C-alpha positions as CSV (number, residue, x, y, z in Angstrom):
1,X,0.0,-0.2,0.0
2,X,3.1,2.4,0.8
3,X,4.6,1.5,-2.2
4,X,1.5,2.6,-4.5
5,X,1.2,5.8,-2.4
6,X,4.8,6.6,-2.9
7,X,4.4,6.1,-6.6
8,X,1.7,8.4,-7.1
9,X,3.2,11.0,-5.1
10,X,6.5,10.7,-7.4
11,X,4.1,10.4,-10.9
12,X,2.2,13.9,-9.8
13,X,5.1,15.5,-8.4
14,X,6.8,15.1,-11.9
15,X,3.6,15.9,-13.7
16,X,3.2,19.0,-11.8
17,X,6.8,19.9,-12.5
18,X,6.6,19.7,-15.9
19,X,3.6,21.9,-16.1
20,X,5.7,24.4,-14.5
21,X,7.8,24.6,-17.7
22,X,4.9,24.2,-19.9
23,X,4.7,27.1,-22.0
24,X,1.1,26.3,-22.4
25,X,0.5,26.8,-18.5
26,X,3.0,29.6,-18.2
27,X,0.7,31.6,-20.6
28,X,-2.3,30.9,-18.5
29,X,-1.8,33.1,-15.1
30,X,-4.8,30.8,-13.1
31,X,-3.3,27.6,-14.4
32,X,0.1,28.6,-13.8
33,X,-0.6,29.8,-10.2
34,X,-2.8,26.7,-9.4
35,X,0.0,24.5,-10.5
36,X,2.7,26.6,-8.5
37,X,0.5,26.0,-5.1
38,X,-0.1,22.4,-5.8
39,X,3.3,21.8,-6.4
40,X,4.5,23.6,-3.2
41,X,1.8,21.5,-1.3
42,X,3.3,18.2,-2.0
43,X,7.0,18.9,-2.5
44,X,7.4,17.8,1.5
45,X,5.8,14.4,0.6
46,X,7.7,13.9,-2.5
47,X,10.8,14.9,-0.4
48,X,9.9,12.0,2.0
49,X,9.0,9.6,-0.8
50,X,12.4,10.0,-2.1
51,X,13.7,9.2,1.1
52,X,11.6,6.2,1.9
53,X,13.1,5.2,-1.6
54,X,17.1,5.4,-0.6
55,X,16.1,3.4,3.1
56,X,14.6,0.8,0.9
57,X,17.7,0.5,-1.4
58,X,19.8,0.9,2.1
59,X,17.6,-2.4,3.7
60,X,17.8,-4.3,0.3
61,X,21.7,-3.9,-0.1
62,X,22.1,-5.0,3.7
63,X,20.1,-7.6,3.4
64,X,21.8,-9.0,0.4
65,X,25.5,-8.8,1.9
66,X,23.8,-11.0,5.1
67,X,22.6,-13.2,2.7
68,X,25.7,-13.8,0.4
69,X,28.4,-13.1,3.5
70,X,26.5,-14.5,6.5
71,X,26.2,-12.8,9.8
72,X,28.0,-9.0,10.5
73,X,27.0,-7.2,13.3
74,X,27.9,-3.7,11.7
75,X,25.6,-4.9,8.2
76,X,23.0,-6.3,11.1
77,X,23.1,-2.6,12.3
78,X,22.8,-1.0,9.1
79,X,19.8,-3.0,8.1
80,X,18.3,-2.2,11.4
81,X,18.4,1.7,11.5
82,X,17.3,1.3,7.7
83,X,14.3,-0.5,8.7
84,X,13.8,2.1,11.2
85,X,13.7,4.7,8.9
86,X,11.3,3.5,6.7
87,X,8.9,3.1,9.5
88,X,9.5,6.6,10.5
89,X,9.1,7.8,6.9
90,X,5.9,5.8,6.2
91,X,4.1,7.2,8.9
92,X,5.2,10.6,7.7
93,X,4.1,10.4,4.3
94,X,1.2,9.3,5.4
95,X,0.5,12.7,7.5
96,X,2.0,14.6,4.8
97,X,-0.7,12.9,2.4
98,X,-3.6,14.0,4.6
99,X,-6.4,15.7,3.1
100,X,-6.0,19.6,3.8
101,X,-8.6,21.9,5.1
102,X,-9.6,23.7,1.8
103,X,-9.4,27.0,3.3
104,X,-6.0,26.4,4.4
105,X,-4.7,28.8,1.5
106,X,-6.7,31.6,2.6
107,X,-6.3,35.2,4.3
108,X,-8.3,35.6,7.7
109,X,-10.2,37.9,9.6
110,X,-9.5,37.3,13.5
111,X,-11.8,39.2,16.0
112,X,-10.6,39.6,19.5
113,X,-13.4,40.3,22.5
114,X,-13.4,40.4,26.0
115,X,-15.2,38.0,28.1
116,X,-15.0,37.7,31.6
117,X,-13.0,39.7,33.9
118,X,-14.5,43.3,33.6
119,X,-12.0,46.0,32.4
120,X,-9.2,43.5,32.9
121,X,-10.8,41.2,30.0
122,X,-10.5,44.4,27.7
123,X,-6.9,44.9,28.4
124,X,-6.0,41.2,27.9
125,X,-7.7,41.3,24.6
126,X,-5.8,44.3,23.3
127,X,-2.5,42.1,24.5
128,X,-3.7,39.4,22.5
129,X,-4.4,41.5,19.3
130,X,-0.7,42.9,19.8
131,X,0.4,39.1,20.3
132,X,-1.5,37.8,16.8
133,X,-0.1,40.8,15.3
134,X,3.3,40.1,15.9
135,X,2.9,36.7,15.1
136,X,1.6,37.5,11.8
137,X,4.6,39.5,11.0
138,X,7.3,36.6,12.3
139,X,5.4,35.1,9.4
140,X,5.8,37.3,7.0
141,X,2.0,38.0,6.7
142,X,0.4,41.6,6.5
143,X,-2.0,42.6,9.7
144,X,-4.7,45.3,8.6
145,X,-6.4,46.8,11.8
146,X,-10.0,47.2,10.5
147,X,-12.0,47.9,14.0
148,X,-10.5,48.9,17.6
149,X,-11.4,49.8,20.6
150,X,-13.4,49.1,23.7
151,X,-12.0,45.8,24.2
152,X,-13.1,44.7,20.8
153,X,-10.5,44.4,18.0
154,X,-11.3,43.0,14.4
155,X,-8.0,42.8,11.9
156,X,-7.2,41.0,8.6
157,X,-4.3,39.2,7.8
158,X,-3.4,38.8,4.4
159,X,-1.1,36.0,2.8
160,X,-1.6,32.7,1.4
161,X,-1.9,30.1,4.2
162,X,-2.6,32.4,6.7
163,X,-5.3,30.4,7.7
164,X,-3.8,27.5,8.3
165,X,-1.9,29.2,10.9
166,X,-4.3,31.5,13.0
167,X,-7.0,29.0,12.8
168,X,-5.6,27.4,16.3
169,X,-5.9,30.7,17.8
170,X,-10.0,30.5,17.9
171,X,-11.6,30.0,21.1
172,X,-10.9,31.3,24.6
173,X,-7.7,32.8,25.8
174,X,-7.3,32.5,29.7
175,X,-4.9,35.0,31.5
176,X,-3.7,34.9,35.5
177,X,-2.1,37.7,36.9
178,X,-1.9,40.7,39.2
179,X,-4.0,43.8,37.4
180,X,-2.1,47.2,37.2
181,X,-5.5,48.4,39.4
182,X,-5.0,45.5,41.9
183,X,-3.8,47.3,45.4
184,X,-3.5,43.9,47.7
185,X,-1.4,42.1,45.0
186,X,-4.1,39.4,44.5
187,X,-4.3,37.5,41.1
188,X,-7.1,37.9,38.8
189,X,-8.4,35.3,35.8
190,X,-9.9,36.9,33.1
191,X,-10.3,35.5,29.6
192,X,-10.8,37.1,25.9
193,X,-12.5,35.3,22.8
194,X,-10.9,34.9,19.8
195,X,-12.7,33.9,16.1
196,X,-11.0,33.3,13.0
197,X,-12.4,33.6,10.3
198,X,-11.3,32.4,6.3
199,X,-11.8,35.6,4.2
200,X,-14.2,35.1,1.5
201,X,-13.9,36.3,-2.2
202,X,-16.8,37.7,-3.2
203,X,-17.3,35.1,-5.9
204,X,-17.5,32.4,-2.9
205,X,-20.5,34.2,-1.2
206,X,-22.9,36.2,-3.4
207,X,-24.9,38.7,-1.1
208,X,-28.1,40.2,-2.9
209,X,-27.8,43.9,-2.0
210,X,-32.0,43.8,-1.2
211,X,-31.1,41.9,1.7
212,X,-28.6,44.5,3.2
213,X,-30.1,47.3,5.6
214,X,-27.2,50.1,5.5
215,X,-27.4,52.8,8.4
216,X,-25.0,55.8,8.4
217,X,-24.3,57.8,11.6
218,X,-21.8,59.9,13.6
219,X,-18.5,58.3,14.6
220,X,-18.1,58.4,18.8
221,X,-15.3,58.2,20.9
222,X,-15.3,57.6,24.6
223,X,-18.2,58.8,26.4
224,X,-20.3,59.4,23.2
225,X,-18.2,62.5,22.1
226,X,-18.4,63.3,18.6
227,X,-15.4,62.8,16.7
228,X,-16.6,63.8,13.3
229,X,-19.3,65.8,11.9
230,X,-20.1,63.6,9.2
231,X,-22.1,60.3,9.0
232,X,-19.0,58.3,8.3
233,X,-19.9,55.0,10.9
234,X,-21.9,52.7,8.8
235,X,-24.0,49.5,10.2
236,X,-24.7,46.7,7.6
237,X,-27.5,44.1,8.7
238,X,-28.0,41.1,6.5
239,X,-31.5,40.8,7.0
240,X,-32.1,36.9,6.1
241,X,-28.8,35.7,8.5
242,X,-29.6,38.7,11.2
243,X,-25.4,39.4,10.9
244,X,-24.8,42.7,12.0
245,X,-21.3,44.5,11.2
246,X,-20.7,48.2,12.0
247,X,-17.6,50.2,11.2
248,X,-16.5,53.7,12.2
249,X,-12.5,53.9,12.6
250,X,-12.4,55.4,9.0
251,X,-13.3,59.0,8.1
252,X,-14.5,58.1,4.8
253,X,-18.1,56.6,4.9
254,X,-17.3,54.3,1.8
255,X,-13.9,53.0,3.6
256,X,-16.2,52.1,6.5
257,X,-18.7,50.3,4.0
258,X,-16.0,48.2,2.5
259,X,-14.2,47.2,5.6
260,X,-17.8,46.1,7.3
261,X,-18.9,44.4,3.6
262,X,-15.1,42.4,4.2
263,X,-16.0,41.1,7.7
264,X,-19.6,40.2,6.5
265,X,-18.7,38.6,4.1
266,X,-16.1,36.2,5.8
267,X,-19.0,35.8,8.7
268,X,-21.1,34.5,6.2
269,X,-18.7,32.0,4.6
270,X,-18.0,30.6,7.7
271,X,-21.6,30.0,8.6
272,X,-22.1,28.1,5.3
273,X,-19.3,26.3,6.0
274,X,-20.5,25.7,9.4
275,X,-23.6,24.1,7.9
276,X,-21.7,22.0,5.0
277,X,-19.3,20.8,7.2
278,X,-20.4,20.4,11.0
279,X,-17.7,18.1,11.7
280,X,-15.2,20.6,11.2
281,X,-16.8,22.9,13.7
282,X,-16.2,26.0,12.1
283,X,-19.1,27.3,13.1
284,X,-17.9,30.8,14.9
285,X,-20.1,30.1,18.4
286,X,-18.1,27.0,18.5
287,X,-14.8,28.9,18.6
288,X,-15.4,31.1,20.8
289,X,-18.2,30.1,23.2
290,X,-19.4,31.9,26.3
291,X,-16.1,33.7,27.4
292,X,-16.3,31.8,30.8
293,X,-12.8,30.9,32.3
294,X,-13.9,27.5,32.3
295,X,-13.9,27.4,28.0
296,X,-10.0,27.8,27.3
297,X,-7.8,26.7,24.9
298,X,-4.8,28.5,26.3
299,X,-3.7,29.7,30.0
300,X,-1.2,32.2,30.4
301,X,-0.1,32.2,33.7
302,X,2.3,35.5,34.7
303,X,3.5,34.6,38.0
304,X,4.5,31.2,37.0
305,X,5.4,32.7,33.2
306,X,4.0,29.8,32.0
307,X,1.4,29.1,28.6
308,X,-0.3,25.7,28.2
309,X,-2.3,25.1,25.9
310,X,-4.7,22.7,26.9
311,X,-5.6,20.6,23.6
312,X,-2.5,19.4,23.3
313,X,-1.1,19.5,26.4
314,X,1.7,21.9,25.7
315,X,3.4,23.9,28.4
316,X,6.3,26.1,27.8
317,X,7.9,28.7,30.3
318,X,8.3,31.5,27.7
319,X,5.7,33.8,28.5
320,X,7.5,36.9,27.5
321,X,8.5,35.4,24.0
322,X,4.9,34.0,23.4
323,X,3.4,37.3,23.8
324,X,5.9,39.0,21.7
325,X,4.0,36.6,19.1
326,X,6.7,33.7,19.4
327,X,4.2,31.0,18.7
328,X,5.7,28.7,16.7
329,X,5.9,25.8,18.9
330,X,2.5,26.1,19.9
331,X,1.3,26.4,15.9
332,X,3.6,23.3,14.8
333,X,2.3,21.3,17.4
334,X,-1.7,21.7,16.9
335,X,-0.9,21.2,12.8
336,X,1.0,17.8,13.6
337,X,-2.1,16.9,16.0
338,X,-4.8,17.8,13.5
339,X,-3.0,15.8,10.8
340,X,-3.1,12.9,12.9
341,X,-6.9,13.4,13.6
342,X,-7.4,13.9,9.9
343,X,-5.5,10.6,9.2
344,X,-7.5,8.5,11.8
345,X,-11.1,9.7,10.5
346,X,-9.4,9.0,6.8
347,X,-8.6,5.5,8.4
348,X,-11.5,5.1,10.1
349,X,-13.9,6.1,6.8
């Protein structure tokens, strides 16, 4: 079975390589881009397949020497090592070929909202916004603020593959720390919820303009103080779904409307995914829960400088680095866990 899989990988990789040098494909921008994406996705599996071939050759050579020359400790050790590599590579090849989430290549829209904990929850939401923005920069993505204020932050992360990285941040993030306003030094527990939505293109979500109620009003600052004298803020209500998006950060009504439509489109796309693929738990409400302290995906403990991801039981003691956006270890562990679960699901199907 693994032999057939390796042969399929090799044949497909050669085919994609040929497409990338085919003038007919090169002249078609869409076909060339798709071939390039497919080539990059398959490349890790192709490298593993080549290593598997070499390990098979090493094992066959060692077996031949043992059969011709008799038992030899050094050759036996080579054979054992080759067989161990083969076994490890077979598992890695299967994981590399697990069917990917179809949204993994997309950009994302991230919504962060303070949960339990009062004002401290709002401050924690701001810290998470900073952390995820820094992480986006570390990974070579572009973070674009859409809305910020009063414990709520909405921003887009642009770049191919952003969803494959940031989808694991969706959920309730719990913090345990002494607030700056705490005079007696007591540790408080607060939360903020994070929703990660794959950003949809216009062609993926058709929105009938007749289904939209668009209201404009004046942007307001803290305490209701008017921050401009024109009706630039925009509130869009999608009547069939009841989804409401409001934007007021930009001075231009057109800019606020464009941002609101992007968020609306992402929310409707995510809702459609949840209906079609309930098993992938794409529902935004499933991601963020209620924001209660008991509903957490990750805990950040300031006293112990500890960060624990409860989904994969991973704990590190580098809180300061994590808050500066060093989340690679968590992402890699969660990606591996997702692949293993998908592999198990495929085997059981």
